[in-house]
C-alpha positions in Angstrom: -17.0 -1.5 -3.9 -16.7 -3.2 -7.3 -17.1 -6.9 -6.6 -14.5 -7.7 -9.2 -11.8 -6.3 -7.0 -13.1 -7.4 -3.6 -11.3 -10.3 -1.9 -11.9 -12.2 1.3 -11.4 -11.6 4.1 -11.5 -7.8 3.5 -14.8 -7.7 1.7 -16.7 -9.4 4.6 -15.3 -6.7 6.9 -17.3 -4.0 5.2 -20.8 -5.5 4.9 -23.7 -3.8 6.7 -24.2 -6.9 8.8 -20.5 -6.7 10.0 -21.0 -3.0 10.7 -24.1 -3.6 12.8 -22.2 -6.3 14.8 -19.4 -3.9 15.5 -21.9 -1.3 16.7 -23.3 -3.9 19.0 -19.9 -4.8 20.3 -19.2 -1.2 21.2 -22.6 -0.8 23.0 -22.1 -4.0 25.0 -18.5 -2.9 26.0 -20.0 0.4 27.3 -22.7 -1.4 29.3 -20.0 -3.7 30.8 -18.0 -0.7 31.8 -21.0 1.0 33.4 -21.7 -2.2 35.2 -18.1 -2.7 36.4 -18.1 0.8 37.8 -21.4 0.1 39.7 -23.4 2.7 37.7 -26.0 0.2 36.4 -27.3 -3.0 37.9 -25.2 -6.2 37.8 -26.1 -8.7 35.1 -27.6 -6.1 32.7 -24.9 -6.3 30.1 -25.1 -10.1 30.0 -28.8 -10.0 29.5 -28.4 -7.4 26.8 -25.8 -9.6 25.1 -28.1 -12.6 25.2 -31.2 -10.8 23.9 -29.6 -8.4 21.4 -30.9 -8.8 17.9 -29.1 -8.3 14.6 -31.7 -8.5 11.8 -30.7 -6.7 8.6 -34.2 -6.7 7.2 -35.6 -5.2 10.4 -32.8 -2.6 10.5 -33.6 -1.5 7.0 -37.3 -1.2 7.8 -36.6 0.9 10.9 -34.1 3.1 8.9 -36.7 3.8 6.3 -39.1 4.9 9.0 -36.7 7.0 11.1 -34.2 8.1 8.5 -31.6 7.7 11.2 -29.4 4.6 11.1 -28.3 4.6 14.8 -31.9 5.0 16.1 -32.9 2.2 13.7 -30.0 0.1 15.0 -31.0 0.7 18.7 -34.7 -0.3 17.9 -33.5 -3.4 16.2 -30.9 -4.4 18.8 -33.2 -3.9 21.7 -36.4 -5.4 20.2 -36.2 -8.6 22.2 -34.7 -7.0 25.3 -36.6 -6.3 28.5 -35.6 -3.9 31.3 -32.0 -4.0 30.3 -32.9 -2.0 27.2 -33.0 1.1 29.5 -29.2 1.0 29.7 -28.5 0.4 26.1 -26.9 3.4 24.4 -27.0 5.1 27.9 -25.5 8.6 27.8 -24.1 8.0 24.3 -24.3 9.9 21.1 -24.3 8.3 17.7 -20.7 9.1 17.0 -19.6 7.3 20.1 -20.8 4.1 18.5 -20.0 4.9 14.8 -16.5 6.3 15.3 -15.4 3.7 17.8 -16.8 0.9 15.6 -15.1 2.4 12.6 -11.8 2.3 14.5 -12.3 -1.4 15.1 -12.9 -1.9 11.4 -9.8 0.1 10.4 -7.6 -1.8 12.9 -8.8 -5.1 11.5 -8.4 -3.9 7.9 -4.9 -2.8 8.8 -4.1 -6.3 10.1 -5.3 -7.8 6.8 -3.3 -5.3 4.8 -0.2 -5.9 6.9 -0.5 -9.7 6.4 -0.8 -9.3 2.6 2.1 -6.8 2.6 4.2 -9.3 4.6 3.6 -11.9 2.0 4.6 -9.5 -0.8 7.8 -8.6 1.0 8.8 -12.2 1.3 8.2 -12.7 -2.5 10.2 -9.6 -3.3 13.1 -10.7 -1.1 13.2 -14.1 -2.8 13.2 -12.6 -6.3 15.8 -10.0 -5.3 18.2 -12.6 -4.0 17.6 -14.9 -7.0 18.8 -12.2 -9.3 21.4 -10.5 -7.1 24.0 -11.0 -9.8 21.8 -10.9 -12.9 23.3 -8.1 -15.0 20.9 -5.7 -16.7 21.0 -2.2 -18.1 20.0 0.6 -15.8 17.9 3.3 -17.5 17.5 7.0 -16.7 15.0 9.1 -18.7 14.0 5.8 -20.3 17.5 5.7 -21.9 20.4 3.3 -21.3 22.6 4.5 -18.5 24.9 2.0 -16.9 24.8 -1.7 -16.1 23.3 -2.7 -12.8 21.8 -5.8 -11.1 18.2 -6.8 -11.7 18.3 -8.0 -8.0 19.1 -4.4 -7.0 16.1 -3.2 -9.0 13.8 -5.6 -7.0 15.6 -4.8 -3.7 14.6 -1.2 -4.3 11.0 -2.2 -4.6 11.4 -4.3 -1.4 12.9 -1.4 0.5 10.0 0.9 -0.4 7.5 -1.7 0.6 9.3 -2.1 3.9 8.9 1.6 4.5 5.2 1.3 3.6 4.9 -1.6 6.1 6.3 0.7 8.8 4.0 3.5 7.8 1.0 1.2 7.9 1.9 0.1 11.4 2.0 3.7 12.5 -1.2 4.4 10.7 -2.8 1.5 12.5 -1.9 3.1 15.8 -3.3 6.4 14.5 -6.7 4.9 14.0 -6.6 2.6 17.0 -8.5 5.3 19.0 -12.1 5.6 20.1 -14.3 8.0 21.9 -17.1 7.5 24.4 -17.5 11.1 25.5 -21.1 11.9 24.6 -22.6 14.8 22.7 -19.9 17.5 21.9 -17.3 15.3 23.7 -17.3 16.8 27.2 -18.4 13.7 29.1 -21.4 15.5 30.5 -23.6 12.3 30.4 -20.9 9.6 30.4 -18.0 9.5 32.8 -14.4 9.3 31.4 -13.9 6.1 33.4 -16.6 4.4 31.3 -14.7 5.4 28.1 -11.4 4.1 29.5 -12.8 0.7 30.5 -14.9 0.2 27.4 -12.1 1.1 25.0 -9.7 -1.2 26.9 -12.1 -4.0 26.4 -12.2 -3.2 22.7 -8.5 -3.0 22.3 -8.6 0.7 21.6 -7.1 3.8 23.2 -9.1 6.9 24.2 -8.4 9.9 22.0 -7.1 12.5 24.4 -9.8 14.9 23.3 -12.7 14.7 20.9 -15.4 17.0 19.8 -18.5 14.9 19.0 -16.2 12.8 16.8 -12.7 11.4 16.6 -10.6 14.0 14.7 -10.5 13.2 11.0 -6.8 13.9 10.8 -6.3 10.3 12.1 -8.3 8.9 9.2 -6.6 11.2 6.6 -3.2 10.0 7.7 -4.4 6.4 7.3 -5.7 7.0 3.8 -2.5 8.8 2.8 -0.5 5.8 3.9 -2.7 3.5 1.8 -2.2 5.8 -1.2 1.6 5.7 -0.7 1.5 1.9 -0.7 -0.7 1.8 -3.8 1.8 4.2 -5.5 4.6 1.8 -4.6 2.8 -1.0 -6.3 2.2 1.2 -9.3 5.9 1.8 -9.5 6.5 -2.0 -9.7 3.8 -2.5 -12.2 5.0 0.4 -14.4 8.5 -1.1 -14.5 7.2 -4.5 -15.5 5.0 -3.0 -18.1 8.1 -1.3 -19.6 10.2 -4.5 -19.4 7.5 -6.5 -21.1 7.4 -4.2 -24.2 8.2 -6.2 -27.4 11.3 -4.1 -28.0 12.6 -4.7 -24.4 11.1 -8.1 -23.3 13.3 -8.5 -20.2 10.5 -9.6 -17.9 6.9 -10.7 -18.3 3.9 -11.0 -16.1 2.3 -14.4 -15.8 0.1 -15.6 -18.7 -1.8 -18.7 -17.7 -2.8 -21.5 -20.0 -6.0 -20.7 -21.8 -5.6 -17.0 -21.3 -6.3 -14.7 -24.3 -4.6 -11.4 -25.0 -6.8 -10.0 -27.7 -10.1 -10.7 -29.3 -8.6 -9.8 -32.7 -4.8 -10.8 -32.5 -4.1 -14.3 -31.2 -0.4 -13.6 -30.7 -1.0 -10.9 -28.0 0.2 -11.3 -24.4 -0.5 -8.0 -22.8 0.5 -6.8 -19.4 -3.1 -6.5 -18.3 -2.4 -7.2 -14.6 0.2 -4.5 -14.3 -2.1 -2.1 -16.2 -4.9 -2.9 -13.8 -2.7 -2.3 -10.8 -1.7 1.1 -12.2 -5.4 2.0 -12.7 -6.4 0.9 -9.2 -3.5 3.0 -7.7 -5.2 6.1 -9.2 -8.4 5.1 -7.4 -6.7 4.8 -4.0 -4.9 8.1 -4.4 -8.1 9.8 -5.4 -9.4 9.3 -1.8 -6.6 11.4 -0.3 -8.2 14.7 -1.2 -11.6 13.8 0.2 -10.0 12.5 3.4 -8.1 15.8 3.9 -11.3 17.8 3.3 -13.2 15.6 5.8 -11.0 17.1 8.5 -12.7 20.5 8.2 -16.2 20.2 9.8 -18.4 22.8 11.3 -17.9 23.5 15.0 -18.0 20.2 17.1 -19.2 18.2 14.1 -21.4 17.9 11.1 -21.9 14.9 8.9 -20.5 16.1 5.6 -17.6 13.6 6.1 -20.0 10.6 6.7 -21.2 10.2 3.1 -17.7 10.4 1.7 -16.4 7.9 4.2 -18.9 5.3 3.2 -17.0 5.2 -0.1 -13.5 5.9 1.2 -12.8 3.3 3.8 -14.4 0.2 2.3 -13.1 1.0 -1.2 -9.6 2.1 -0.3 -8.9 -0.9 2.0 -10.5 -3.4 -0.3 -8.7 -2.0 -3.4 -5.3 -2.0 -1.7 -5.8 -5.5 -0.4 -6.6 -6.7 -3.9 -3.5 -4.9 -5.2 -1.3 -6.4 -2.6 -2.6 -9.9 -3.3 -2.2 -9.5 -7.1 1.2 -7.9 -6.9 2.4 -10.9 -4.8 1.1 -13.2 -7.6 2.9 -11.0 -10.1 6.2 -11.2 -8.3 6.0 -14.9 -7.5 5.3 -15.7 -11.2 7.4 -13.1 -12.9 9.3 -14.5 -15.9 12.8 -12.9 -16.1 14.7 -13.2 -19.4 18.4 -12.9 -18.5 19.6 -13.5 -22.1 17.5 -10.6 -23.3 18.9 -8.4 -20.6 22.4 -9.2 -21.8 21.4 -8.6 -25.4 19.8 -5.2 -24.5 22.9 -4.3 -22.5 25.0 -4.6 -25.7 22.6 -2.7 -27.9 24.7 0.5 -27.8 27.9 -1.4 -28.7 29.6 -0.5 -25.4 28.5 3.1 -25.0 27.2 2.4 -21.5 30.8 2.2 -20.3 31.6 5.8 -21.3 31.9 7.0 -17.7 34.4 4.2 -16.9 36.5 5.3 -19.9 36.4 8.9 -18.7 37.4 8.0 -15.2 40.3 5.8 -16.4 41.5 8.8 -18.5 41.4 11.0 -15.4 43.3 8.3 -13.5 45.9 8.4 -16.3 46.5 12.1 -15.8 44.0 13.9 -18.1 41.8 16.6 -16.7 38.2 15.7 -16.2 37.0 18.3 -18.6 39.3 17.1 -21.3 38.4 13.4 -20.7 34.7 14.2 -20.8 35.0 16.0 -24.1 37.1 13.3 -25.7 34.9 10.5 -24.6 31.8 12.4 -25.6 33.1 13.0 -29.1 33.9 9.3 -29.5 30.5 8.4 -28.2 28.6 10.7 -30.6 30.7 9.3 -33.5 29.7 5.8 -32.3 26.0 6.8 -32.3 26.3 8.1 -35.9 28.5 5.4 -37.4 27.4 2.4 -35.4 31.0 1.6 -34.7 32.0 -0.5 -31.7 32.8 1.9 -28.8 35.5 -0.3 -27.3 37.3 -0.5 -30.7 36.9 3.2 -31.2 38.4 3.9 -27.8 41.3 1.5 -28.4 42.1 3.3 -31.7 41.9 6.8 -30.4 43.3 6.5 -26.9 46.6 4.6 -27.4 47.8 4.9 -23.8 45.0 2.7 -22.6 46.3 -0.9 -22.4 44.4 -4.0 -23.3 44.1 -4.8 -19.6 42.7 -1.3 -19.0 40.1 -1.9 -21.7 39.1 -5.3 -20.4 38.6 -3.8 -17.0 36.6 -0.8 -18.3 34.2 -2.9 -20.4 33.5 -5.6 -17.8 29.8 -5.4 -16.8 30.6 -7.3 -13.6 32.5 -4.3 -12.3 29.1 -2.7 -11.7 28.1 -5.4 -9.4 31.1 -5.2 -7.1 29.1 -3.6 -4.2 25.9 -5.6 -4.6 26.6 -7.8 -1.6 27.3 -4.7 0.5 24.0 -3.2 -0.4 22.1 -6.4 0.3 23.9 -6.6 3.7 22.0 -3.5 4.8 18.9 -5.8 4.8 20.5 -8.7 6.8 18.1 -10.6 8.8 15.1 -9.9 6.5 
């Protein structure tokens, strides 16, 4: 993981030291389960817990010797143990420890991500409500369409992040599984009761069936949810980047005192945070393909997934965590230029009300096809001549009253259902 984008507490979760401690936690839970079932002598697990050793330097020495990280871990952990060492890793295979400990890490990382996502949702909700009635131009294809509310734009981001929150909760449950079923997963050397007790102690659920590993579809689903969330952040960042363009300048990401925008041009205030978020979203999405490919292993297992996962899980969770924290900072400190929104709304001299004109003509008795053609011809003339569209309509459609025109060209008409849309999120 690039240290630049690693934040606490997520980055501490993925250190080698933390991984070894999780492995030890799993081993001790298994020993306690054996002991509780009367399969090993009483007091053994407590002795093992008291005498267990975590020494990163020693672990690295043993791993260089054995070229097997779990054997190196066992040698390190039991170095100071006595007779209780006989029951350490008893009946287990490496994946029992690695996969179960990985689930512990993924559950904890999910909780960190959910906490960060919850903070972002609160910031989005505040911003959406603050600008519930702020009129702005809605754009389709990058072109002015019709007036809308900037609050609705933000509420749309909020709704997507709410869906991502629910997806992440489901994904957390998907990875909240472990396996203590031994080599090839048939419980030949470890009873199912040991698995049930040990995983309960760890706050995990037994996967109904495993080979020698937990099926990687669990993990692929988790990564896909992370990628979806990252894409949602990219959508926000892309919008702000567009709104910060000089020609638009309707919103701007925070620019702190002392910050520099360019080594050459002192006037520059670039949307570097939003651009960074877009770039990092590409990184998170890139892990999806590897995660899907990891699901296809030879027979009961191989370890072709292992090397890929050493990148995928630490990098994906840390990158998304960074993105959530920074997006929250972006939303909390976003500058919104309401006057510029109004100015941009009027750039087309009223053309954005063309549909309202057409509908009013239909209401007055004209066919929709005739109304469309008439309004389009006036609109195209307006584009060419730079005439005011409202004036042009008044001159060419005499049966529209001044009251009709005021109603048609009122931007607040487009906000009449804003409260109703917001009410769908009551209690947020």
